[in-house]
KOLGU-4560 file (N, C-alpha, C; in nm, 3 decimals, padded with zeros to 5 digits):
<recs>
<n_xx: -07.002 n_yy: 34.747 n_zz: 10.479 ca_xx: -06.886 ca_yy: 34.844 ca_zz: 10.438 c_xx: -06.950 c_yy: 34.987 c_zz: 10.438 mol: A seq: 1 type: MET>
<n_xx: -06.897 n_yy: 35.079 n_zz: 10.481 ca_xx: -06.940 ca_yy: 35.215 ca_zz: 10.486 c_xx: -06.919 c_yy: 35.271 c_zz: 10.356 mol: A seq: 2 type: GLU>
<n_xx: -07.011 n_yy: 35.367 n_zz: 10.318 ca_xx: -06.993 ca_yy: 35.427 ca_zz: 10.183 c_xx: -06.937 c_yy: 35.567 c_zz: 10.214 mol: A seq: 3 type: THR>
<n_xx: -06.842 n_yy: 35.591 n_zz: 10.118 ca_xx: -06.765 ca_yy: 35.702 ca_zz: 10.134 c_xx: -06.821 c_yy: 35.800 c_zz: 10.043 mol: A seq: 4 type: ILE>
<n_xx: -06.844 n_yy: 35.942 n_zz: 10.090 ca_xx: -06.898 ca_yy: 36.023 ca_zz: 10.008 c_xx: -06.817 c_yy: 36.113 c_zz: 09.917 mol: A seq: 5 type: THR>
<n_xx: -06.694 n_yy: 36.123 n_zz: 09.937 ca_xx: -06.606 ca_yy: 36.191 ca_zz: 09.852 c_xx: -06.531 c_yy: 36.098 c_zz: 09.750 mol: A seq: 6 type: ASN>
<n_xx: -06.597 n_yy: 36.075 n_zz: 09.635 ca_xx: -06.538 ca_yy: 35.984 ca_zz: 09.545 c_xx: -06.415 c_yy: 36.059 c_zz: 09.472 mol: A seq: 7 type: ALA>
<n_xx: -06.290 n_yy: 35.968 n_zz: 09.450 ca_xx: -06.180 ca_yy: 36.001 ca_zz: 09.385 c_xx: -06.213 c_yy: 36.046 c_zz: 09.235 mol: A seq: 8 type: PRO>
<n_xx: -06.298 n_yy: 36.002 n_zz: 09.182 ca_xx: -06.354 ca_yy: 36.041 ca_zz: 09.044 c_xx: -06.475 c_yy: 36.127 c_zz: 09.032 mol: A seq: 9 type: ILE>
<n_xx: -06.481 n_yy: 36.190 n_zz: 08.932 ca_xx: -06.605 ca_yy: 36.284 ca_zz: 08.897 c_xx: -06.686 c_yy: 36.215 c_zz: 08.767 mol: A seq: 10 type: ASN>
<n_xx: -06.812 n_yy: 36.224 n_zz: 08.791 ca_xx: -06.906 ca_yy: 36.195 ca_zz: 08.683 c_xx: -06.979 c_yy: 36.321 c_zz: 08.636 mol: A seq: 11 type: LEU>
<n_xx: -06.967 n_yy: 36.349 n_zz: 08.496 ca_xx: -07.031 ca_yy: 36.472 ca_zz: 08.452 c_xx: -07.184 c_yy: 36.438 c_zz: 08.447 mol: A seq: 12 type: THR>
<n_xx: -07.258 n_yy: 36.543 n_zz: 08.419 ca_xx: -07.421 ca_yy: 36.528 ca_zz: 08.425 c_xx: -07.454 c_yy: 36.443 c_zz: 08.305 mol: A seq: 13 type: SER>
<n_xx: -07.368 n_yy: 36.441 n_zz: 08.194 ca_xx: -07.420 ca_yy: 36.323 ca_zz: 08.075 c_xx: -07.373 c_yy: 36.206 c_zz: 08.125 mol: A seq: 14 type: GLY>
<n_xx: -07.272 n_yy: 36.182 n_zz: 08.191 ca_xx: -07.225 ca_yy: 36.023 ca_zz: 08.252 c_xx: -07.359 c_yy: 35.985 c_zz: 08.338 mol: A seq: 15 type: ALA>
<n_xx: -07.383 n_yy: 36.061 n_zz: 08.421 ca_xx: -07.472 ca_yy: 36.058 ca_zz: 08.526 c_xx: -07.625 c_yy: 36.019 c_zz: 08.460 mol: A seq: 16 type: ILE>
<n_xx: -07.659 n_yy: 36.086 n_zz: 08.379 ca_xx: -07.784 ca_yy: 36.071 ca_zz: 08.286 c_xx: -07.770 c_yy: 35.931 c_zz: 08.250 mol: A seq: 17 type: LYS>
<n_xx: -07.672 n_yy: 35.908 n_zz: 08.151 ca_xx: -07.662 ca_yy: 35.781 ca_zz: 08.092 c_xx: -07.661 c_yy: 35.653 c_zz: 08.181 mol: A seq: 18 type: GLU>
<n_xx: -07.586 n_yy: 35.670 n_zz: 08.291 ca_xx: -07.582 ca_yy: 35.553 ca_zz: 08.399 c_xx: -07.718 c_yy: 35.548 c_zz: 08.459 mol: A seq: 19 type: LEU>
<n_xx: -07.797 n_yy: 35.643 n_zz: 08.494 ca_xx: -07.930 ca_yy: 35.643 ca_zz: 08.539 c_xx: -08.026 c_yy: 35.586 c_zz: 08.439 mol: A seq: 20 type: GLN>
<n_xx: -08.005 n_yy: 35.606 n_zz: 08.314 ca_xx: -08.098 ca_yy: 35.552 ca_zz: 08.227 c_xx: -08.072 c_yy: 35.389 c_zz: 08.207 mol: A seq: 21 type: ARG>
<n_xx: -07.930 n_yy: 35.349 n_zz: 08.224 ca_xx: -07.903 ca_yy: 35.224 ca_zz: 08.224 c_xx: -07.958 c_yy: 35.138 c_zz: 08.343 mol: A seq: 22 type: LEU>
<n_xx: -07.952 n_yy: 35.203 n_zz: 08.446 ca_xx: -07.997 ca_yy: 35.133 ca_zz: 08.579 c_xx: -08.157 c_yy: 35.150 c_zz: 08.580 mol: A seq: 23 type: ARG>
<n_xx: -08.217 n_yy: 35.207 n_zz: 08.488 ca_xx: -08.366 ca_yy: 35.226 ca_zz: 08.496 c_xx: -08.421 c_yy: 35.112 c_zz: 08.402 mol: A seq: 24 type: ALA>
<n_xx: -08.328 n_yy: 35.048 n_zz: 08.327 ca_xx: -08.367 ca_yy: 34.925 ca_zz: 08.224 c_xx: -08.429 c_yy: 34.825 c_zz: 08.317 mol: A seq: 25 type: GLU>
<n_xx: -08.552 n_yy: 34.770 n_zz: 08.269 ca_xx: -08.643 ca_yy: 34.664 ca_zz: 08.332 c_xx: -08.533 c_yy: 34.540 c_zz: 08.382 mol: A seq: 26 type: GLU>
<n_xx: -08.443 n_yy: 34.502 n_zz: 08.287 ca_xx: -08.347 ca_yy: 34.384 ca_zz: 08.316 c_xx: -08.237 c_yy: 34.417 c_zz: 08.406 mol: A seq: 27 type: SER>
<n_xx: -08.232 n_yy: 34.543 n_zz: 08.442 ca_xx: -08.121 ca_yy: 34.564 ca_zz: 08.526 c_xx: -08.126 c_yy: 34.515 c_zz: 08.674 mol: A seq: 28 type: PHE>
<n_xx: -08.004 n_yy: 34.454 n_zz: 08.704 ca_xx: -08.004 ca_yy: 34.384 ca_zz: 08.841 c_xx: -07.962 c_yy: 34.498 c_zz: 08.915 mol: A seq: 29 type: ASP>
<n_xx: -08.038 n_yy: 34.532 n_zz: 09.037 ca_xx: -08.023 ca_yy: 34.648 ca_zz: 09.132 c_xx: -07.928 c_yy: 34.614 c_zz: 09.231 mol: A seq: 30 type: GLN>
<n_xx: -07.868 n_yy: 34.493 n_zz: 09.231 ca_xx: -07.774 ca_yy: 34.474 ca_zz: 09.326 c_xx: -07.642 c_yy: 34.494 c_zz: 09.269 mol: A seq: 31 type: SER>
<n_xx: -07.623 n_yy: 34.532 n_zz: 09.148 ca_xx: -07.488 ca_yy: 34.560 ca_zz: 09.081 c_xx: -07.444 c_yy: 34.707 c_zz: 09.118 mol: A seq: 32 type: GLN>
<n_xx: -07.301 n_yy: 34.729 n_zz: 09.141 ca_xx: -07.252 ca_yy: 34.853 ca_zz: 09.140 c_xx: -07.178 c_yy: 34.893 c_zz: 09.018 mol: A seq: 33 type: TYR>
<n_xx: -07.176 n_yy: 35.033 n_zz: 09.002 ca_xx: -07.078 ca_yy: 35.061 ca_zz: 08.891 c_xx: -06.931 c_yy: 35.049 c_zz: 08.920 mol: A seq: 34 type: LEU>
<n_xx: -06.861 n_yy: 34.973 n_zz: 08.867 ca_xx: -06.712 ca_yy: 34.933 ca_zz: 08.897 c_xx: -06.620 c_yy: 35.035 c_zz: 08.799 mol: A seq: 35 type: ARG>
<n_xx: -06.540 n_yy: 35.109 n_zz: 08.875 ca_xx: -06.442 ca_yy: 35.187 ca_zz: 08.803 c_xx: -06.316 c_yy: 35.156 c_zz: 08.849 mol: A seq: 36 type: ILE>
<n_xx: -06.214 n_yy: 35.121 n_zz: 08.740 ca_xx: -06.087 ca_yy: 35.091 ca_zz: 08.786 c_xx: -06.011 c_yy: 35.080 c_zz: 08.667 mol: A seq: 37 type: GLY>
<n_xx: -05.896 n_yy: 35.002 n_zz: 08.696 ca_xx: -05.785 ca_yy: 34.995 ca_zz: 08.571 c_xx: -05.747 c_yy: 34.847 c_zz: 08.568 mol: A seq: 38 type: VAL>
<n_xx: -05.690 n_yy: 34.815 n_zz: 08.446 ca_xx: -05.619 ca_yy: 34.687 ca_zz: 08.439 c_xx: -05.506 c_yy: 34.701 c_zz: 08.340 mol: A seq: 39 type: LYS>
<n_xx: -05.431 n_yy: 34.623 n_zz: 08.351 ca_xx: -05.298 ca_yy: 34.598 ca_zz: 08.248 c_xx: -05.353 c_yy: 34.577 c_zz: 08.129 mol: A seq: 40 type: GLY>
<n_xx: -05.285 n_yy: 34.646 n_zz: 08.025 ca_xx: -05.340 ca_yy: 34.615 ca_zz: 07.902 c_xx: -05.367 c_yy: 34.757 c_zz: 07.802 mol: A seq: 41 type: GLY>
<n_xx: -05.402 n_yy: 34.712 n_zz: 07.671 ca_xx: -05.413 ca_yy: 34.845 ca_zz: 07.580 c_xx: -05.278 c_yy: 34.885 c_zz: 07.517 mol: A seq: 42 type: GLY>
<n_xx: -05.296 n_yy: 34.976 n_zz: 07.428 ca_xx: -05.169 ca_yy: 35.003 ca_zz: 07.372 c_xx: -05.071 c_yy: 35.107 c_zz: 07.457 mol: A seq: 43 type: CYS>
<n_xx: -05.137 n_yy: 35.168 n_zz: 07.559 ca_xx: -05.040 ca_yy: 35.249 ca_zz: 07.624 c_xx: -05.004 c_yy: 35.206 c_zz: 07.771 mol: A seq: 44 type: SER>
<n_xx: -05.060 n_yy: 35.072 n_zz: 07.801 ca_xx: -05.010 ca_yy: 35.002 ca_zz: 07.927 c_xx: -05.109 c_yy: 34.971 c_zz: 08.028 mol: A seq: 45 type: GLY>
<n_xx: -05.215 n_yy: 35.059 n_zz: 08.053 ca_xx: -05.320 ca_yy: 35.054 ca_zz: 08.140 c_xx: -05.454 c_yy: 35.075 c_zz: 08.063 mol: A seq: 46 type: LEU>
<n_xx: -05.548 n_yy: 35.013 n_zz: 08.098 ca_xx: -05.689 ca_yy: 35.029 ca_zz: 08.033 c_xx: -05.770 c_yy: 35.055 c_zz: 08.157 mol: A seq: 47 type: SER>
<n_xx: -05.893 n_yy: 35.145 n_zz: 08.119 ca_xx: -05.992 ca_yy: 35.171 ca_zz: 08.213 c_xx: -06.099 c_yy: 35.062 c_zz: 08.230 mol: A seq: 48 type: TYR>
<n_xx: -06.130 n_yy: 35.032 n_zz: 08.339 ca_xx: -06.247 ca_yy: 34.936 ca_zz: 08.364 c_xx: -06.378 c_yy: 35.017 c_zz: 08.408 mol: A seq: 49 type: VAL>
<n_xx: -06.497 n_yy: 35.009 n_zz: 08.326 ca_xx: -06.620 ca_yy: 35.068 ca_zz: 08.364 c_xx: -06.722 c_yy: 34.979 c_zz: 08.315 mol: A seq: 50 type: LEU>
<n_xx: -06.802 n_yy: 34.936 n_zz: 08.422 ca_xx: -06.914 ca_yy: 34.851 ca_zz: 08.392 c_xx: -06.977 c_yy: 34.823 c_zz: 08.534 mol: A seq: 51 type: GLY>
<n_xx: -07.099 n_yy: 34.736 n_zz: 08.519 ca_xx: -07.157 ca_yy: 34.699 ca_zz: 08.646 c_xx: -07.104 c_yy: 34.578 c_zz: 08.698 mol: A seq: 52 type: PHE>
<n_xx: -07.102 n_yy: 34.546 n_zz: 08.826 ca_xx: -07.039 ca_yy: 34.428 ca_zz: 08.881 c_xx: -07.096 c_yy: 34.421 c_zz: 09.025 mol: A seq: 53 type: ASP>
<n_xx: -07.060 n_yy: 34.301 n_zz: 09.084 ca_xx: -07.083 ca_yy: 34.293 ca_zz: 09.229 c_xx: -06.986 c_yy: 34.353 c_zz: 09.302 mol: A seq: 54 type: ALA>
<n_xx: -07.026 n_yy: 34.372 n_zz: 09.424 ca_xx: -06.931 ca_yy: 34.441 ca_zz: 09.538 c_xx: -06.844 c_yy: 34.318 c_zz: 09.585 mol: A seq: 55 type: LYS>
<n_xx: -06.703 n_yy: 34.358 n_zz: 09.582 ca_xx: -06.599 ca_yy: 34.258 ca_zz: 09.637 c_xx: -06.572 c_yy: 34.294 c_zz: 09.781 mol: A seq: 56 type: MET>
<n_xx: -06.530 n_yy: 34.213 n_zz: 09.864 ca_xx: -06.490 ca_yy: 34.236 ca_zz: 10.007 c_xx: -06.380 c_yy: 34.362 c_zz: 10.009 mol: A seq: 57 type: GLU>
<n_xx: -06.308 n_yy: 34.369 n_zz: 09.910 ca_xx: -06.192 ca_yy: 34.470 ca_zz: 09.946 c_xx: -06.213 c_yy: 34.589 c_zz: 09.862 mol: A seq: 58 type: ASP>
<n_xx: -06.341 n_yy: 34.613 n_zz: 09.829 ca_xx: -06.384 ca_yy: 34.744 ca_zz: 09.758 c_xx: -06.410 c_yy: 34.844 c_zz: 09.834 mol: A seq: 59 type: ASP>
<n_xx: -06.391 n_yy: 34.976 n_zz: 09.798 ca_xx: -06.430 ca_yy: 35.100 ca_zz: 09.842 c_xx: -06.555 c_yy: 35.113 c_zz: 09.791 mol: A seq: 60 type: GLU>
<n_xx: -06.658 n_yy: 35.187 n_zz: 09.859 ca_xx: -06.791 ca_yy: 35.196 ca_zz: 09.807 c_xx: -06.826 c_yy: 35.354 c_zz: 09.820 mol: A seq: 61 type: VAL>
<n_xx: -06.878 n_yy: 35.409 n_zz: 09.695 ca_xx: -06.883 ca_yy: 35.539 ca_zz: 09.686 c_xx: -07.029 c_yy: 35.563 c_zz: 09.637 mol: A seq: 62 type: TYR>
<n_xx: -07.090 n_yy: 35.664 n_zz: 09.666 ca_xx: -07.224 ca_yy: 35.700 ca_zz: 09.584 c_xx: -07.209 c_yy: 35.833 c_zz: 09.547 mol: A seq: 63 type: GLU>
<n_xx: -07.247 n_yy: 35.825 n_zz: 09.390 ca_xx: -07.240 ca_yy: 35.963 ca_zz: 09.309 c_xx: -07.378 c_yy: 35.988 c_zz: 09.264 mol: A seq: 64 type: ILE>
<n_xx: -07.442 n_yy: 36.096 n_zz: 09.309 ca_xx: -07.578 ca_yy: 36.115 ca_zz: 09.248 c_xx: -07.676 c_yy: 36.016 c_zz: 09.240 mol: A seq: 65 type: GLU>
<n_xx: -07.677 n_yy: 35.926 n_zz: 09.366 ca_xx: -07.748 ca_yy: 35.789 ca_zz: 09.383 c_xx: -07.704 c_yy: 35.661 c_zz: 09.313 mol: A seq: 66 type: GLY>
<n_xx: -07.590 n_yy: 35.698 n_zz: 09.256 ca_xx: -07.531 ca_yy: 35.565 ca_zz: 09.182 c_xx: -07.418 c_yy: 35.501 c_zz: 09.266 mol: A seq: 67 type: ILE>
<n_xx: -07.457 n_yy: 35.400 n_zz: 09.291 ca_xx: -07.346 ca_yy: 35.308 ca_zz: 09.393 c_xx: -07.221 c_yy: 35.288 c_zz: 09.308 mol: A seq: 68 type: PRO>
<n_xx: -07.110 n_yy: 35.315 n_zz: 09.362 ca_xx: -06.990 ca_yy: 35.299 ca_zz: 09.289 c_xx: -06.889 c_yy: 35.227 c_zz: 09.361 mol: A seq: 69 type: VAL>
<n_xx: -06.810 n_yy: 35.116 n_zz: 09.303 ca_xx: -06.705 ca_yy: 35.035 ca_zz: 09.372 c_xx: -06.580 c_yy: 35.067 c_zz: 09.300 mol: A seq: 70 type: VAL>
<n_xx: -06.473 n_yy: 35.060 n_zz: 09.377 ca_xx: -06.343 ca_yy: 35.091 ca_zz: 09.312 c_xx: -06.243 c_yy: 35.013 c_zz: 09.421 mol: A seq: 71 type: MET>
<n_xx: -06.123 n_yy: 34.950 n_zz: 09.365 ca_xx: -06.037 ca_yy: 34.894 ca_zz: 09.460 c_xx: -05.948 c_yy: 35.037 c_zz: 09.512 mol: A seq: 72 type: LYS>
<n_xx: -05.904 n_yy: 35.019 n_zz: 09.634 ca_xx: -05.828 ca_yy: 35.149 ca_zz: 09.677 c_xx: -05.704 c_yy: 35.164 c_zz: 09.619 mol: A seq: 73 type: LYS>
<n_xx: -05.629 n_yy: 35.060 n_zz: 09.567 ca_xx: -05.526 ca_yy: 35.076 ca_zz: 09.485 c_xx: -05.538 c_yy: 35.147 c_zz: 09.365 mol: A seq: 74 type: SER>
<n_xx: -05.654 n_yy: 35.149 n_zz: 09.302 ca_xx: -05.666 ca_yy: 35.221 ca_zz: 09.169 c_xx: -05.682 c_yy: 35.366 c_zz: 09.173 mol: A seq: 75 type: HIS>
<n_xx: -05.703 n_yy: 35.418 n_zz: 09.296 ca_xx: -05.716 ca_yy: 35.553 ca_zz: 09.325 c_xx: -05.594 c_yy: 35.621 c_zz: 09.289 mol: A seq: 76 type: GLY>
<n_xx: -05.471 n_yy: 35.550 n_zz: 09.301 ca_xx: -05.352 ca_yy: 35.622 ca_zz: 09.260 c_xx: -05.347 c_yy: 35.665 c_zz: 09.118 mol: A seq: 77 type: LEU>
<n_xx: -05.410 n_yy: 35.566 n_zz: 09.035 ca_xx: -05.407 ca_yy: 35.611 ca_zz: 08.886 c_xx: -05.534 c_yy: 35.691 c_zz: 08.854 mol: A seq: 78 type: TYR>
<n_xx: -05.626 n_yy: 35.718 n_zz: 08.930 ca_xx: -05.746 ca_yy: 35.751 ca_zz: 08.877 c_xx: -05.807 c_yy: 35.871 c_zz: 08.957 mol: A seq: 79 type: LEU>
<n_xx: -05.731 n_yy: 35.922 n_zz: 09.062 ca_xx: -05.753 ca_yy: 36.036 ca_zz: 09.136 c_xx: -05.778 c_yy: 36.174 c_zz: 09.057 mol: A seq: 80 type: LEU>
<n_xx: -05.887 n_yy: 36.223 n_zz: 09.056 ca_xx: -05.929 ca_yy: 36.339 ca_zz: 08.977 c_xx: -05.985 c_yy: 36.312 c_zz: 08.861 mol: A seq: 81 type: GLY>
<n_xx: -06.001 n_yy: 36.192 n_zz: 08.803 ca_xx: -06.060 ca_yy: 36.146 ca_zz: 08.668 c_xx: -06.196 c_yy: 36.202 c_zz: 08.662 mol: A seq: 82 type: MET>
<n_xx: -06.210 n_yy: 36.239 n_zz: 08.532 ca_xx: -06.355 ca_yy: 36.276 ca_zz: 08.502 c_xx: -06.421 c_yy: 36.168 c_zz: 08.403 mol: A seq: 83 type: GLU>
<n_xx: -06.550 n_yy: 36.139 n_zz: 08.417 ca_xx: -06.583 ca_yy: 36.027 ca_zz: 08.328 c_xx: -06.718 c_yy: 36.118 c_zz: 08.273 mol: A seq: 84 type: ILE>
<n_xx: -06.724 n_yy: 36.111 n_zz: 08.128 ca_xx: -06.841 ca_yy: 36.173 ca_zz: 08.059 c_xx: -06.903 c_yy: 36.088 c_zz: 07.964 mol: A seq: 85 type: ASP>
<n_xx: -07.024 n_yy: 36.116 n_zz: 07.920 ca_xx: -07.083 ca_yy: 36.048 ca_zz: 07.818 c_xx: -07.118 c_yy: 36.134 c_zz: 07.695 mol: A seq: 86 type: PHE>
<n_xx: -07.053 n_yy: 36.099 n_zz: 07.576 ca_xx: -07.084 ca_yy: 36.165 ca_zz: 07.466 c_xx: -07.179 c_yy: 36.103 c_zz: 07.349 mol: A seq: 87 type: GLN>
<n_xx: -07.269 n_yy: 36.186 n_zz: 07.311 ca_xx: -07.341 ca_yy: 36.145 ca_zz: 07.211 c_xx: -07.343 c_yy: 36.194 c_zz: 07.061 mol: A seq: 88 type: HIS>
<n_xx: -07.224 n_yy: 36.253 n_zz: 07.040 ca_xx: -07.174 ca_yy: 36.317 ca_zz: 06.920 c_xx: -07.156 c_yy: 36.223 c_zz: 06.814 mol: A seq: 89 type: GLY>
<n_xx: -07.135 n_yy: 36.278 n_zz: 06.679 ca_xx: -07.096 ca_yy: 36.182 ca_zz: 06.562 c_xx: -06.975 c_yy: 36.141 c_zz: 06.572 mol: A seq: 90 type: LEU>
<n_xx: -06.861 n_yy: 36.225 n_zz: 06.627 ca_xx: -06.734 ca_yy: 36.186 ca_zz: 06.615 c_xx: -06.700 c_yy: 36.102 c_zz: 06.745 mol: A seq: 91 type: ASN>
<n_xx: -06.777 n_yy: 36.119 n_zz: 06.839 ca_xx: -06.744 ca_yy: 36.044 ca_zz: 06.964 c_xx: -06.873 c_yy: 36.007 c_zz: 07.034 mol: A seq: 92 type: ALA>
<n_xx: -06.887 n_yy: 35.876 n_zz: 07.065 ca_xx: -07.025 ca_yy: 35.840 ca_zz: 07.127 c_xx: -06.987 c_yy: 35.727 c_zz: 07.237 mol: A seq: 93 type: ARG>
<n_xx: -07.013 n_yy: 35.749 n_zz: 07.331 ca_xx: -07.003 ca_yy: 35.652 ca_zz: 07.477 c_xx: -06.934 c_yy: 35.721 c_zz: 07.574 mol: A seq: 94 type: GLY>
<n_xx: -06.878 n_yy: 35.663 n_zz: 07.673 ca_xx: -06.803 ca_yy: 35.700 ca_zz: 07.772 c_xx: -06.668 c_yy: 35.749 c_zz: 07.743 mol: A seq: 95 type: PHE>
<n_xx: -06.629 n_yy: 35.862 n_zz: 07.795 ca_xx: -06.498 ca_yy: 35.915 ca_zz: 07.780 c_xx: -06.419 c_yy: 35.938 c_zz: 07.907 mol: A seq: 96 type: THR>
<n_xx: -06.297 n_yy: 35.938 n_zz: 07.903 ca_xx: -06.210 ca_yy: 35.956 ca_zz: 08.033 c_xx: -06.134 c_yy: 36.061 c_zz: 08.026 mol: A seq: 97 type: PHE>
<n_xx: -06.127 n_yy: 36.157 n_zz: 08.121 ca_xx: -06.026 ca_yy: 36.260 ca_zz: 08.115 c_xx: -05.949 c_yy: 36.259 c_zz: 08.255 mol: A seq: 98 type: THR>
<n_xx: -05.814 n_yy: 36.195 n_zz: 08.234 ca_xx: -05.737 ca_yy: 36.158 ca_zz: 08.361 c_xx: -05.629 c_yy: 36.251 c_zz: 08.372 mol: A seq: 99 type: ASN>
<n_xx: -05.609 n_yy: 36.338 n_zz: 08.478 ca_xx: -05.506 ca_yy: 36.407 ca_zz: 08.508 c_xx: -05.357 c_yy: 36.338 c_zz: 08.542 mol: A seq: 100 type: PRO>
<n_xx: -05.378 n_yy: 36.212 n_zz: 08.575 ca_xx: -05.259 ca_yy: 36.135 ca_zz: 08.605 c_xx: -05.209 c_yy: 36.080 c_zz: 08.487 mol: A seq: 101 type: ASN>
<n_xx: -05.264 n_yy: 36.091 n_zz: 08.368 ca_xx: -05.223 ca_yy: 35.997 ca_zz: 08.248 c_xx: -05.101 c_yy: 36.086 c_zz: 08.188 mol: A seq: 102 type: ALA>
<n_xx: -04.985 n_yy: 36.039 n_zz: 08.162 ca_xx: -04.864 ca_yy: 36.097 ca_zz: 08.101 c_xx: -04.889 c_yy: 36.086 c_zz: 07.948 mol: A seq: 103 type: THR>
<n_xx: -04.972 n_yy: 35.982 n_zz: 07.894 ca_xx: -04.985 ca_yy: 35.966 ca_zz: 07.762 c_xx: -05.117 c_yy: 35.875 c_zz: 07.747 mol: A seq: 104 type: SER>
<n_xx: -05.183 n_yy: 35.890 n_zz: 07.632 ca_xx: -05.280 ca_yy: 35.790 ca_zz: 07.629 c_xx: -05.303 c_yy: 35.754 c_zz: 07.466 mol: A seq: 105 type: SER>
<n_xx: -05.371 n_yy: 35.658 n_zz: 07.424 ca_xx: -05.377 ca_yy: 35.599 ca_zz: 07.312 c_xx: -05.487 c_yy: 35.691 c_zz: 07.233 mol: A seq: 106 type: CYS>
<n_xx: -05.502 n_yy: 35.695 n_zz: 07.097 ca_xx: -05.607 ca_yy: 35.748 ca_zz: 07.026 c_xx: -05.752 c_yy: 35.728 c_zz: 07.044 mol: A seq: 107 type: GLY>
<n_xx: -05.782 n_yy: 35.598 n_zz: 07.085 ca_xx: -05.911 ca_yy: 35.577 ca_zz: 07.132 c_xx: -05.964 c_yy: 35.627 c_zz: 07.261 mol: A seq: 108 type: CYS>
<n_xx: -05.859 n_yy: 35.665 n_zz: 07.352 ca_xx: -05.888 ca_yy: 35.722 ca_zz: 07.476 c_xx: -05.920 c_yy: 35.614 c_zz: 07.584 mol: A seq: 109 type: GLY>
<n_xx: -05.900 n_yy: 35.475 n_zz: 07.568 ca_xx: -05.940 ca_yy: 35.387 ca_zz: 07.658 c_xx: -05.803 c_yy: 35.320 c_zz: 07.720 mol: A seq: 110 type: THR>
<n_xx: -05.695 n_yy: 35.365 n_zz: 07.695 ca_xx: -05.582 ca_yy: 35.320 ca_zz: 07.762 c_xx: -05.478 c_yy: 35.446 c_zz: 07.779 mol: A seq: 111 type: SER>
<n_xx: -05.396 n_yy: 35.423 n_zz: 07.877 ca_xx: -05.322 ca_yy: 35.526 ca_zz: 07.918 c_xx: -05.198 c_yy: 35.470 c_zz: 07.986 mol: A seq: 112 type: PHE>
<n_xx: -05.091 n_yy: 35.572 n_zz: 08.019 ca_xx: -04.966 ca_yy: 35.545 ca_zz: 08.082 c_xx: -04.962 c_yy: 35.657 c_zz: 08.205 mol: A seq: 113 type: ALA>
<n_xx: -04.901 n_yy: 35.608 n_zz: 08.287 ca_xx: -04.866 ca_yy: 35.708 ca_zz: 08.416 c_xx: -04.731 c_yy: 35.718 c_zz: 08.432 mol: A seq: 114 type: VAL>
</recs>
């Protein structure tokens, strides 16, 4: 499958740095891709999917700053223009999602509605 260079989502420098750190771990399986997507559930109706996974036949493949990313084409409808960041602060630690397509989201920021 061909790698698409213009990903529908953006990773901030903080997210890229954390993902590169995770991928550099000795036990990391280098055949894994970063999977970005959505699934039904959460208090707002849809939840974000972010994790390392094997590529599936119907995935679109992207590369962002050397990080291989996979996503289902149908998820682009919900995620187009989304920004993923990584926070190290006291009030927020972990990956955060800023989605211009979300009409509402829950307090924890991991689920949304469109």
